[in-house]
All heavy atoms as TSV, in Angstrom:
chain	resi	resn	atom	element	x	y	z
A	1	MET	N	N	126.345	-13.979	91.798
A	1	MET	CA	C	125.440	-14.196	92.926
A	1	MET	C	C	124.942	-15.615	92.950
A	1	MET	O	O	124.902	-16.283	91.911
A	1	MET	CB	C	124.230	-13.253	92.892
A	1	MET	CG	C	124.565	-11.834	93.277
A	1	MET	SD	S	123.115	-10.825	93.467
A	1	MET	CE	C	122.677	-10.534	91.803
A	2	ARG	N	N	124.533	-16.049	94.127
A	2	ARG	CA	C	123.965	-17.398	94.245
A	2	ARG	C	C	122.551	-17.218	94.763
A	2	ARG	O	O	122.279	-16.461	95.651
A	2	ARG	CB	C	124.785	-18.183	95.279
A	2	ARG	CG	C	124.309	-19.586	95.430
A	2	ARG	CD	C	125.295	-20.404	96.318
A	2	ARG	NE	N	124.766	-21.712	96.554
A	2	ARG	CZ	C	123.990	-22.059	97.552
A	2	ARG	NH1	N	123.658	-21.125	98.439
A	2	ARG	NH2	N	123.522	-23.277	97.670
A	3	ILE	N	N	121.585	-17.965	94.128
A	3	ILE	CA	C	120.177	-17.894	94.496
A	3	ILE	C	C	119.767	-19.241	95.060
A	3	ILE	O	O	120.069	-20.265	94.446
A	3	ILE	CB	C	119.321	-17.557	93.289
A	3	ILE	CG1	C	119.825	-16.315	92.575
A	3	ILE	CG2	C	117.848	-17.417	93.679
A	3	ILE	CD1	C	119.249	-16.167	91.179
A	4	SER	N	N	119.061	-19.224	96.167
A	4	SER	CA	C	118.499	-20.451	96.674
A	4	SER	C	C	117.082	-20.240	97.156
A	4	SER	O	O	116.718	-19.124	97.594
A	4	SER	CB	C	119.341	-21.038	97.829
A	4	SER	OG	O	119.428	-20.149	98.884
A	5	ILE	N	N	116.252	-21.297	97.067
A	5	ILE	CA	C	114.875	-21.217	97.509
A	5	ILE	C	C	114.708	-22.296	98.569
A	5	ILE	O	O	115.029	-23.480	98.347
A	5	ILE	CB	C	113.901	-21.487	96.387
A	5	ILE	CG1	C	114.072	-20.447	95.243
A	5	ILE	CG2	C	112.480	-21.479	96.856
A	5	ILE	CD1	C	113.251	-20.757	93.983
A	6	ASP	N	N	114.280	-21.904	99.764
A	6	ASP	CA	C	114.037	-22.844	100.846
A	6	ASP	C	C	112.672	-23.503	100.594
A	6	ASP	O	O	111.623	-22.887	100.738
A	6	ASP	CB	C	114.010	-22.112	102.172
A	6	ASP	CG	C	113.832	-23.038	103.385
A	6	ASP	OD1	O	113.361	-24.171	103.190
A	6	ASP	OD2	O	114.186	-22.580	104.479
A	7	PRO	N	N	112.724	-24.792	100.218
A	7	PRO	CA	C	111.446	-25.463	99.854
A	7	PRO	C	C	110.521	-25.693	101.070
A	7	PRO	O	O	109.320	-25.911	100.894
A	7	PRO	CB	C	111.914	-26.816	99.325
A	7	PRO	CG	C	113.249	-27.049	99.919
A	7	PRO	CD	C	113.860	-25.675	100.076
A	8	HIS	N	N	111.077	-25.563	102.252
A	8	HIS	CA	C	110.244	-25.754	103.470
A	8	HIS	C	C	109.527	-24.450	103.827
A	8	HIS	O	O	108.524	-24.507	104.541
A	8	HIS	CB	C	111.115	-26.228	104.632
A	8	HIS	CG	C	111.818	-27.507	104.355
A	8	HIS	ND1	N	111.156	-28.696	104.238
A	8	HIS	CD2	C	113.124	-27.807	104.112
A	8	HIS	CE1	C	112.006	-29.674	103.952
A	8	HIS	NE2	N	113.203	-29.105	103.878
A	9	ARG	N	N	109.988	-23.334	103.354
A	9	ARG	CA	C	109.373	-22.020	103.614
A	9	ARG	C	C	108.405	-21.620	102.502
A	9	ARG	O	O	107.458	-20.883	102.766
A	9	ARG	CB	C	110.371	-20.948	103.813
A	9	ARG	CG	C	111.181	-21.083	105.062
A	9	ARG	CD	C	112.076	-19.880	105.203
A	9	ARG	NE	N	111.505	-19.076	106.294
A	9	ARG	CZ	C	112.117	-18.052	106.787
A	9	ARG	NH1	N	113.196	-17.588	106.259
A	9	ARG	NH2	N	111.572	-17.407	107.780
A	10	CYS	N	N	108.680	-21.974	101.274
A	10	CYS	CA	C	107.913	-21.513	100.114
A	10	CYS	C	C	106.474	-21.937	100.259
A	10	CYS	O	O	106.169	-23.101	100.556
A	10	CYS	CB	C	108.507	-22.088	98.826
A	10	CYS	SG	S	107.640	-21.531	97.346
A	11	ILE	N	N	105.575	-20.944	100.038
A	11	ILE	CA	C	104.163	-21.271	100.097
A	11	ILE	C	C	103.455	-21.162	98.689
A	11	ILE	O	O	102.285	-21.301	98.592
A	11	ILE	CB	C	103.393	-20.332	101.088
A	11	ILE	CG1	C	103.586	-18.876	100.660
A	11	ILE	CG2	C	103.936	-20.584	102.500
A	11	ILE	CD1	C	102.724	-17.885	101.437
A	12	GLY	N	N	104.275	-20.942	97.705
A	12	GLY	CA	C	103.753	-20.859	96.338
A	12	GLY	C	C	103.016	-19.605	96.009
A	12	GLY	O	O	102.079	-19.605	95.132
A	13	ALA	N	N	103.360	-18.491	96.610
A	13	ALA	CA	C	102.704	-17.227	96.358
A	13	ALA	C	C	102.918	-16.730	94.949
A	13	ALA	O	O	102.109	-16.042	94.339
A	13	ALA	CB	C	103.175	-16.134	97.319
A	14	GLY	N	N	104.070	-17.100	94.315
A	14	GLY	CA	C	104.346	-16.809	92.911
A	14	GLY	C	C	104.884	-15.406	92.695
A	14	GLY	O	O	105.081	-15.019	91.534
A	15	GLN	N	N	105.211	-14.667	93.730
A	15	GLN	CA	C	105.739	-13.290	93.541
A	15	GLN	C	C	107.102	-13.346	92.849
A	15	GLN	O	O	107.438	-12.472	92.049
A	15	GLN	CB	C	105.857	-12.598	94.859
A	15	GLN	CG	C	104.539	-12.314	95.495
A	15	GLN	CD	C	103.614	-11.483	94.615
A	15	GLN	OE1	O	104.006	-10.466	94.122
A	15	GLN	NE2	N	102.435	-11.997	94.383
A	16	CYS	N	N	107.889	-14.386	93.089
A	16	CYS	CA	C	109.195	-14.493	92.442
A	16	CYS	C	C	109.051	-14.644	90.948
A	16	CYS	O	O	109.697	-13.950	90.134
A	16	CYS	CB	C	109.993	-15.655	93.036
A	16	CYS	SG	S	109.153	-17.281	92.873
A	17	ALA	N	N	108.126	-15.492	90.490
A	17	ALA	CA	C	107.920	-15.730	89.083
A	17	ALA	C	C	107.284	-14.519	88.391
A	17	ALA	O	O	107.600	-14.195	87.225
A	17	ALA	CB	C	107.002	-16.947	88.854
A	18	LEU	N	N	106.504	-13.771	89.110
A	18	LEU	CA	C	105.942	-12.507	88.563
A	18	LEU	C	C	106.950	-11.423	88.464
A	18	LEU	O	O	106.962	-10.597	87.519
A	18	LEU	CB	C	104.747	-12.040	89.405
A	18	LEU	CG	C	103.483	-12.934	89.370
A	18	LEU	CD1	C	102.478	-12.438	90.430
A	18	LEU	CD2	C	102.857	-12.832	88.025
A	19	THR	N	N	107.850	-11.350	89.419
A	19	THR	CA	C	108.845	-10.252	89.490
A	19	THR	C	C	110.033	-10.494	88.564
A	19	THR	O	O	110.501	-9.565	87.917
A	19	THR	CB	C	109.333	-10.066	90.928
A	19	THR	OG1	O	108.228	-9.870	91.792
A	19	THR	CG2	C	110.271	-8.892	91.049
A	20	ALA	N	N	110.513	-11.759	88.499
A	20	ALA	CA	C	111.669	-12.072	87.669
A	20	ALA	C	C	111.422	-13.350	86.890
A	20	ALA	O	O	111.978	-14.397	87.172
A	20	ALA	CB	C	112.940	-12.213	88.557
A	21	PRO	N	N	110.547	-13.287	85.887
A	21	PRO	CA	C	110.181	-14.492	85.146
A	21	PRO	C	C	111.300	-15.083	84.297
A	21	PRO	O	O	111.166	-16.245	83.864
A	21	PRO	CB	C	109.047	-13.994	84.214
A	21	PRO	CG	C	109.259	-12.539	84.076
A	21	PRO	CD	C	109.856	-12.060	85.380
A	22	ASP	N	N	112.414	-14.434	84.140
A	22	ASP	CA	C	113.564	-14.956	83.418
A	22	ASP	C	C	114.392	-15.859	84.356
A	22	ASP	O	O	115.292	-16.566	83.872
A	22	ASP	CB	C	114.462	-13.833	82.851
A	22	ASP	CG	C	113.753	-13.056	81.795
A	22	ASP	OD1	O	112.804	-13.572	81.169
A	22	ASP	OD2	O	114.172	-11.910	81.535
A	23	VAL	N	N	114.088	-15.824	85.636
A	23	VAL	CA	C	114.882	-16.566	86.627
A	23	VAL	C	C	114.059	-17.585	87.373
A	23	VAL	O	O	114.471	-18.697	87.581
A	23	VAL	CB	C	115.551	-15.577	87.646
A	23	VAL	CG1	C	116.336	-16.386	88.720
A	23	VAL	CG2	C	116.436	-14.606	86.897
A	24	PHE	N	N	112.819	-17.208	87.764
A	24	PHE	CA	C	111.976	-18.058	88.571
A	24	PHE	C	C	110.746	-18.545	87.788
A	24	PHE	O	O	110.271	-17.879	86.881
A	24	PHE	CB	C	111.463	-17.263	89.807
A	24	PHE	CG	C	112.572	-16.792	90.669
A	24	PHE	CD1	C	113.045	-15.531	90.597
A	24	PHE	CD2	C	113.076	-17.625	91.618
A	24	PHE	CE1	C	114.018	-15.062	91.411
A	24	PHE	CE2	C	114.118	-17.187	92.500
A	24	PHE	CZ	C	114.591	-15.907	92.362
A	25	VAL	N	N	110.254	-19.689	88.234
A	25	VAL	CA	C	109.040	-20.269	87.678
A	25	VAL	C	C	108.376	-21.021	88.808
A	25	VAL	O	O	108.973	-21.292	89.838
A	25	VAL	CB	C	109.375	-21.261	86.501
A	25	VAL	CG1	C	110.166	-22.460	86.985
A	25	VAL	CG2	C	108.142	-21.646	85.737
A	26	GLN	N	N	107.074	-21.334	88.650
A	26	GLN	CA	C	106.410	-22.170	89.650
A	26	GLN	C	C	106.436	-23.611	89.093
A	26	GLN	O	O	106.103	-23.817	87.923
A	26	GLN	CB	C	104.977	-21.639	89.874
A	26	GLN	CG	C	104.996	-20.404	90.730
A	26	GLN	CD	C	103.609	-19.994	91.136
A	26	GLN	OE1	O	102.915	-19.419	90.337
A	26	GLN	NE2	N	103.282	-20.308	92.341
A	27	ASP	N	N	106.819	-24.526	89.944
A	27	ASP	CA	C	106.917	-25.930	89.521
A	27	ASP	C	C	105.550	-26.539	89.379
A	27	ASP	O	O	104.494	-25.855	89.567
A	27	ASP	CB	C	107.834	-26.709	90.437
A	27	ASP	CG	C	107.280	-26.873	91.851
A	27	ASP	OD1	O	106.065	-26.581	92.110
A	27	ASP	OD2	O	108.060	-27.289	92.776
A	28	ASP	N	N	105.470	-27.816	89.101
A	28	ASP	CA	C	104.186	-28.490	88.871
A	28	ASP	C	C	103.299	-28.473	90.120
A	28	ASP	O	O	102.093	-28.585	90.000
A	28	ASP	CB	C	104.434	-29.934	88.423
A	28	ASP	CG	C	105.035	-30.002	87.023
A	28	ASP	OD1	O	104.878	-29.025	86.267
A	28	ASP	OD2	O	105.648	-31.053	86.728
A	29	ASP	N	N	103.885	-28.340	91.289
A	29	ASP	CA	C	103.112	-28.309	92.526
A	29	ASP	C	C	102.793	-26.832	92.929
A	29	ASP	O	O	102.134	-26.617	93.958
A	29	ASP	CB	C	103.858	-28.989	93.662
A	29	ASP	CG	C	104.015	-30.482	93.417
A	29	ASP	OD1	O	103.058	-31.087	92.883
A	29	ASP	OD2	O	105.083	-31.031	93.733
A	30	GLY	N	N	103.233	-25.890	92.164
A	30	GLY	CA	C	102.932	-24.467	92.430
A	30	GLY	C	C	103.969	-23.741	93.287
A	30	GLY	O	O	103.728	-22.607	93.649
A	31	TYR	N	N	105.085	-24.380	93.594
A	31	TYR	CA	C	106.099	-23.777	94.400
A	31	TYR	C	C	107.151	-23.137	93.531
A	31	TYR	O	O	107.356	-23.520	92.348
A	31	TYR	CB	C	106.709	-24.786	95.347
A	31	TYR	CG	C	105.720	-25.323	96.342
A	31	TYR	CD1	C	105.164	-26.564	96.210
A	31	TYR	CD2	C	105.344	-24.530	97.419
A	31	TYR	CE1	C	104.211	-27.067	97.096
A	31	TYR	CE2	C	104.393	-25.005	98.348
A	31	TYR	CZ	C	103.862	-26.275	98.182
A	31	TYR	OH	O	102.951	-26.712	99.069
A	32	GLY	N	N	107.885	-22.185	94.056
A	32	GLY	CA	C	108.925	-21.465	93.356
A	32	GLY	C	C	110.079	-22.389	93.015
A	32	GLY	O	O	110.460	-23.254	93.817
A	33	ALA	N	N	110.636	-22.185	91.834
A	33	ALA	CA	C	111.797	-22.954	91.372
A	33	ALA	C	C	112.622	-22.060	90.476
A	33	ALA	O	O	112.131	-21.063	89.910
A	33	ALA	CB	C	111.319	-24.189	90.608
A	34	LEU	N	N	113.882	-22.418	90.308
A	34	LEU	CA	C	114.784	-21.676	89.429
A	34	LEU	C	C	114.706	-22.289	88.038
A	34	LEU	O	O	114.694	-23.509	87.890
A	34	LEU	CB	C	116.211	-21.752	89.938
A	34	LEU	CG	C	116.479	-21.013	91.256
A	34	LEU	CD1	C	117.804	-21.393	91.819
A	34	LEU	CD2	C	116.376	-19.545	91.051
A	35	LEU	N	N	114.675	-21.435	87.029
A	35	LEU	CA	C	114.709	-21.931	85.661
A	35	LEU	C	C	116.106	-22.436	85.346
A	35	LEU	O	O	117.094	-21.859	85.776
A	35	LEU	CB	C	114.381	-20.799	84.673
A	35	LEU	CG	C	112.934	-20.362	84.586
A	35	LEU	CD1	C	112.833	-19.082	83.744
A	35	LEU	CD2	C	112.137	-21.462	83.912
A	36	PRO	N	N	116.174	-23.537	84.605
A	36	PRO	CA	C	117.511	-24.014	84.205
A	36	PRO	C	C	118.209	-22.954	83.351
A	36	PRO	O	O	117.595	-22.277	82.547
A	36	PRO	CB	C	117.190	-25.247	83.325
A	36	PRO	CG	C	115.805	-25.620	83.641
A	36	PRO	CD	C	115.108	-24.376	84.111
A	37	GLY	N	N	119.497	-22.765	83.576
A	37	GLY	CA	C	120.254	-21.789	82.843
A	37	GLY	C	C	119.938	-20.370	83.180
A	37	GLY	O	O	120.245	-19.463	82.435
A	38	HIS	N	N	119.358	-20.122	84.362
A	38	HIS	CA	C	118.960	-18.770	84.766
A	38	HIS	C	C	120.241	-17.904	84.950
A	38	HIS	O	O	121.320	-18.414	85.194
A	38	HIS	CB	C	118.147	-18.811	86.079
A	38	HIS	CG	C	118.929	-19.295	87.242
A	38	HIS	ND1	N	119.059	-20.603	87.516
A	38	HIS	CD2	C	119.665	-18.604	88.156
A	38	HIS	CE1	C	119.818	-20.743	88.585
A	38	HIS	NE2	N	120.222	-19.558	89.023
A	39	ASP	N	N	120.070	-16.605	84.855
A	39	ASP	CA	C	121.103	-15.660	85.104
A	39	ASP	C	C	121.045	-15.149	86.519
A	39	ASP	O	O	120.089	-14.387	86.849
A	39	ASP	CB	C	120.999	-14.468	84.088
A	39	ASP	CG	C	122.007	-13.406	84.322
A	39	ASP	OD1	O	122.947	-13.606	85.136
A	39	ASP	OD2	O	121.907	-12.339	83.696
A	40	PRO	N	N	121.941	-15.555	87.408
A	40	PRO	CA	C	121.837	-15.139	88.783
A	40	PRO	C	C	122.077	-13.648	89.012
A	40	PRO	O	O	121.759	-13.128	90.058
A	40	PRO	CB	C	122.921	-15.983	89.509
A	40	PRO	CG	C	123.861	-16.334	88.431
A	40	PRO	CD	C	123.077	-16.450	87.171
A	41	ASP	N	N	122.582	-12.990	87.979
A	41	ASP	CA	C	122.800	-11.573	88.066
A	41	ASP	C	C	121.749	-10.746	87.392
A	41	ASP	O	O	121.922	-9.566	87.175
A	41	ASP	CB	C	124.199	-11.206	87.484
A	41	ASP	CG	C	125.319	-11.848	88.281
A	41	ASP	OD1	O	125.274	-11.827	89.527
A	41	ASP	OD2	O	126.229	-12.440	87.651
A	42	ALA	N	N	120.618	-11.359	87.051
A	42	ALA	CA	C	119.524	-10.670	86.381
A	42	ALA	C	C	119.054	-9.500	87.284
A	42	ALA	O	O	119.113	-9.588	88.501
A	42	ALA	CB	C	118.355	-11.646	86.110
A	43	PRO	N	N	118.636	-8.398	86.671
A	43	PRO	CA	C	118.301	-7.190	87.411
A	43	PRO	C	C	117.216	-7.317	88.471
A	43	PRO	O	O	117.328	-6.634	89.491
A	43	PRO	CB	C	117.836	-6.200	86.340
A	43	PRO	CG	C	118.138	-6.833	85.009
A	43	PRO	CD	C	118.479	-8.273	85.196
A	44	MET	N	N	116.258	-8.182	88.281
A	44	MET	CA	C	115.121	-8.229	89.225
A	44	MET	C	C	115.270	-9.337	90.311
A	44	MET	O	O	114.345	-9.558	91.066
A	44	MET	CB	C	113.821	-8.409	88.455
A	44	MET	CG	C	113.487	-7.218	87.581
A	44	MET	SD	S	113.344	-5.665	88.438
A	44	MET	CE	C	111.795	-5.907	89.293
A	45	VAL	N	N	116.395	-10.014	90.356
A	45	VAL	CA	C	116.559	-11.135	91.274
A	45	VAL	C	C	116.384	-10.658	92.732
A	45	VAL	O	O	115.652	-11.288	93.513
A	45	VAL	CB	C	117.858	-11.880	91.090
A	45	VAL	CG1	C	118.157	-12.822	92.203
A	45	VAL	CG2	C	117.861	-12.617	89.773
A	46	LYS	N	N	117.080	-9.631	93.102
A	46	LYS	CA	C	117.017	-9.145	94.487
A	46	LYS	C	C	115.619	-8.621	94.799
A	46	LYS	O	O	115.147	-8.821	95.912
A	46	LYS	CB	C	118.070	-8.050	94.730
A	46	LYS	CG	C	119.473	-8.638	94.784
A	46	LYS	CD	C	120.486	-7.520	95.081
A	46	LYS	CE	C	121.880	-8.123	95.105
A	46	LYS	NZ	N	122.863	-7.092	95.377
A	47	GLU	N	N	114.979	-8.002	93.829
A	47	GLU	CA	C	113.595	-7.510	94.055
A	47	GLU	C	C	112.658	-8.696	94.252
A	47	GLU	O	O	111.731	-8.648	95.073
A	47	GLU	CB	C	113.148	-6.651	92.910
A	47	GLU	CG	C	111.781	-6.052	93.085
A	47	GLU	CD	C	111.679	-5.167	94.354
A	47	GLU	OE1	O	112.641	-4.499	94.706
A	47	GLU	OE2	O	110.587	-5.184	94.903
A	48	ALA	N	N	112.892	-9.799	93.523
A	48	ALA	CA	C	112.021	-10.979	93.668
A	48	ALA	C	C	112.220	-11.558	95.071
A	48	ALA	O	O	111.222	-11.998	95.669
A	48	ALA	CB	C	112.373	-12.016	92.614
A	49	ALA	N	N	113.434	-11.578	95.572
A	49	ALA	CA	C	113.699	-12.069	96.908
A	49	ALA	C	C	112.956	-11.209	97.944
A	49	ALA	O	O	112.358	-11.733	98.900
A	49	ALA	CB	C	115.193	-12.144	97.185
A	50	ARG	N	N	112.980	-9.892	97.760
A	50	ARG	CA	C	112.288	-8.996	98.680
A	50	ARG	C	C	110.757	-9.162	98.577
A	50	ARG	O	O	110.079	-8.982	99.547
A	50	ARG	CB	C	112.689	-7.552	98.357
A	50	ARG	CG	C	114.036	-7.145	98.897
A	50	ARG	CD	C	114.225	-5.669	98.838
A	50	ARG	NE	N	114.424	-5.206	97.455
A	50	ARG	CZ	C	115.602	-5.132	96.843
A	50	ARG	NH1	N	116.711	-5.475	97.470
A	50	ARG	NH2	N	115.700	-4.709	95.602
A	51	ALA	N	N	110.267	-9.516	97.393
A	51	ALA	CA	C	108.830	-9.683	97.205
A	51	ALA	C	C	108.269	-10.926	97.825
A	51	ALA	O	O	107.064	-11.041	98.002
A	51	ALA	CB	C	108.485	-9.614	95.706
A	52	CYS	N	N	109.098	-11.870	98.117
A	52	CYS	CA	C	108.653	-13.157	98.716
A	52	CYS	C	C	108.033	-12.901	100.041
A	52	CYS	O	O	108.700	-12.432	100.977
A	52	CYS	CB	C	109.765	-14.154	98.789
A	52	CYS	SG	S	109.253	-15.733	99.491
A	53	PRO	N	N	106.744	-13.231	100.295
A	53	PRO	CA	C	106.113	-12.914	101.562
A	53	PRO	C	C	106.598	-13.733	102.746
A	53	PRO	O	O	106.394	-13.320	103.842
A	53	PRO	CB	C	104.620	-13.234	101.286
A	53	PRO	CG	C	104.607	-14.196	100.143
A	53	PRO	CD	C	105.829	-13.866	99.315
A	54	VAL	N	N	107.272	-14.829	102.492
A	54	VAL	CA	C	107.789	-15.685	103.569
A	54	VAL	C	C	109.320	-15.737	103.603
A	54	VAL	O	O	109.924	-16.514	104.305
A	54	VAL	CB	C	107.176	-17.090	103.558
A	54	VAL	CG1	C	105.686	-17.052	103.806
A	54	VAL	CG2	C	107.511	-17.781	102.223
A	55	ARG	N	N	109.928	-14.913	102.773
A	55	ARG	CA	C	111.422	-14.822	102.710
A	55	ARG	C	C	112.077	-16.158	102.454
A	55	ARG	O	O	113.038	-16.551	103.062
A	55	ARG	CB	C	111.986	-14.185	103.984
A	55	ARG	CG	C	111.443	-12.848	104.317
A	55	ARG	CD	C	111.881	-11.810	103.325
A	55	ARG	NE	N	111.442	-10.466	103.657
A	55	ARG	CZ	C	110.630	-9.790	102.917
A	55	ARG	NH1	N	110.067	-10.266	101.870
A	55	ARG	NH2	N	110.291	-8.557	103.299
A	56	ALA	N	N	111.532	-16.900	101.488
A	56	ALA	CA	C	112.039	-18.236	101.108
A	56	ALA	C	C	113.239	-18.156	100.170
A	56	ALA	O	O	113.883	-19.128	99.942
A	56	ALA	CB	C	110.936	-19.072	100.501
A	57	ILE	N	N	113.506	-16.972	99.627
A	57	ILE	CA	C	114.583	-16.831	98.620
A	57	ILE	C	C	115.768	-16.135	99.263
A	57	ILE	O	O	115.616	-15.070	99.895
A	57	ILE	CB	C	114.056	-15.966	97.434
A	57	ILE	CG1	C	112.869	-16.695	96.759
A	57	ILE	CG2	C	115.208	-15.781	96.410
A	57	ILE	CD1	C	112.169	-15.846	95.744
A	58	ALA	N	N	116.942	-16.712	99.088
A	58	ALA	CA	C	118.172	-16.076	99.566
A	58	ALA	C	C	119.092	-15.783	98.417
A	58	ALA	O	O	119.224	-16.601	97.477
A	58	ALA	CB	C	118.911	-17.078	100.492
A	59	VAL	N	N	119.580	-14.606	98.340
A	59	VAL	CA	C	120.489	-14.132	97.298
A	59	VAL	C	C	121.797	-13.757	98.007
A	59	VAL	O	O	121.805	-12.843	98.836
A	59	VAL	CB	C	119.940	-12.971	96.470
A	59	VAL	CG1	C	120.940	-12.551	95.447
A	59	VAL	CG2	C	118.591	-13.302	95.868
A	60	THR	N	N	122.885	-14.461	97.663
A	60	THR	CA	C	124.157	-14.179	98.322
A	60	THR	C	C	125.249	-14.012	97.264
A	60	THR	O	O	125.101	-14.502	96.146
A	60	THR	CB	C	124.559	-15.377	99.267
A	60	THR	OG1	O	124.549	-16.590	98.545
A	60	THR	CG2	C	123.574	-15.493	100.431
A	61	GLU	N	N	126.271	-13.302	97.645
A	61	GLU	CA	C	127.388	-13.099	96.763
A	61	GLU	C	C	128.155	-14.435	96.738
A	61	GLU	O	O	128.346	-15.086	97.777
A	61	GLU	CB	C	128.312	-12.008	97.274
A	61	GLU	CG	C	127.645	-10.641	97.307
A	61	GLU	CD	C	127.225	-10.126	95.958
A	61	GLU	OE1	O	127.959	-10.343	94.958
A	61	GLU	OE2	O	126.224	-9.419	95.863
A	62	SER	N	N	128.624	-14.849	95.534
A	62	SER	CA	C	129.324	-16.140	95.462
A	62	SER	C	C	130.826	-15.966	95.632
A	62	SER	O	O	131.338	-14.951	95.707
A	62	SER	CB	C	129.032	-16.836	94.161
A	62	SER	OG	O	128.971	-15.998	93.059
């Protein structure tokens, strides 16, 4: 899978980092970011995308 975060939509709610902390983190400005070396097939990735209140996370098949 491929994960992307739209930086123009992200509001820094942090639901991604709470739902899938092995994949997402909040950057220094408080916005969602992908952890280096993250596993795009981690079990909670799709749930984290659904939890985003502004739908800033896209998960697509690669």
